[in-house]
C-alpha positions in Angstrom: 0.0 0.0 0.0 1.6 3.3 -1.1 -1.0 6.0 -0.7 -3.4 7.4 1.8 -6.3 6.4 -0.4 -5.1 2.7 -0.3 -4.7 3.0 3.4 -8.3 4.3 3.7 -9.5 1.3 1.6 -7.6 -1.2 3.9 -9.0 0.4 7.0 -12.6 0.1 5.6 -11.9 -3.6 4.9 -11.5 -4.4 8.6 -14.1 -7.1 9.3 -16.8 -5.6 11.6 -14.6 -2.5 11.9 -15.5 1.2 11.9 -16.2 3.2 8.8 -13.4 5.6 7.8 -13.6 8.6 5.5 -11.0 10.9 4.0 -10.6 14.4 5.5 -13.5 14.7 7.9 -17.1 13.7 8.7 -19.9 16.2 8.0 -21.8 14.9 11.1 -20.8 12.6 13.9 -21.9 9.1 12.9 -24.4 7.2 15.1 -21.9 4.4 15.7 -19.7 2.9 18.4 -16.6 3.7 16.3 -15.7 5.8 13.3 -12.6 7.3 11.9 -10.9 9.4 9.3 -7.6 9.6 7.3 -6.4 13.2 6.9 -3.3 14.4 5.1 -1.7 17.3 7.0 1.5 18.1 5.2 4.5 16.9 3.4 8.2 16.4 3.9 10.8 16.7 1.3 14.4 15.4 0.9 16.7 17.9 -0.9 20.0 17.2 -2.6 22.0 19.4 -4.9 19.7 22.3 -4.5 16.6 20.4 -5.7 14.0 18.2 -4.2 14.8 14.5 -4.7 11.9 12.9 -2.9 8.7 13.9 -1.1 6.4 12.2 1.4 2.9 12.9 2.5 2.3 13.1 6.2 -1.1 12.7 7.9 -3.1 11.2 10.6 -5.4 8.3 11.1 -8.0 9.3 13.7 -10.2 6.7 15.4 -13.1 7.6 17.7 -14.5 4.8 19.9 -17.4 4.5 22.3 -17.2 0.7 22.3 -14.5 -1.9 22.8 -11.5 0.4 22.3 -8.8 -2.3 22.5 -10.2 -4.4 19.6 -10.5 -1.3 17.3 -7.0 -0.1 18.2 -5.5 -3.6 17.5 -7.3 -3.8 14.2 -6.1 -0.3 13.0 -2.5 -1.1 14.1 -2.6 -4.4 12.2 -3.5 -2.5 9.1 -0.8 0.1 9.7 1.8 -2.7 10.4 1.0 -4.2 7.0 0.9 -0.9 5.1 4.6 -0.4 4.6 4.2 3.2 5.8 6.0 4.8 8.6 3.6 5.3 11.5 3.4 5.8 15.2 0.7 6.0 17.9 0.5 9.7 18.6 -2.3 10.6 21.0 -4.9 8.8 23.1 -7.5 11.3 24.3 -11.1 11.6 25.4 -13.2 13.9 23.2 -16.0 15.2 25.4 -17.8 16.8 22.4 -18.6 13.4 20.9 -18.2 11.4 24.2 -15.7 9.0 22.7 -12.0 8.1 23.0 -10.0 9.7 20.3 -6.9 7.8 19.2 -4.5 9.4 16.6 -1.7 7.7 14.6 0.8 9.8 12.7 1.5 8.3 9.2 4.0 9.1 6.4 4.0 7.7 2.9 5.8 8.4 -0.3 2.8 7.2 -2.3 0.8 10.4 -2.2 -2.9 10.9 -1.6 
């Protein structure tokens, strides 16, 4: 998997898993878990006064009201198989939607 779009498809293929969208939800879903994949920038490698390579950075955000451990394990399994650089960033409680909010930072050279 080389792009955020492919990552999104893999996350949505988790059996019994939450639904993920690209960028953001218009409204909070009526579900125990939901998520999004959002690009947030880029990193470039320069050599000889020119850009040699570029990677897209972003986040995978998971919101859970249900069994958090199962969802976190499933998302991390997708990330481990993605070939992308990633790390667990934040594990918070979002009182506005009454759900745990887990964030992974990701980086890919495959683009959007």
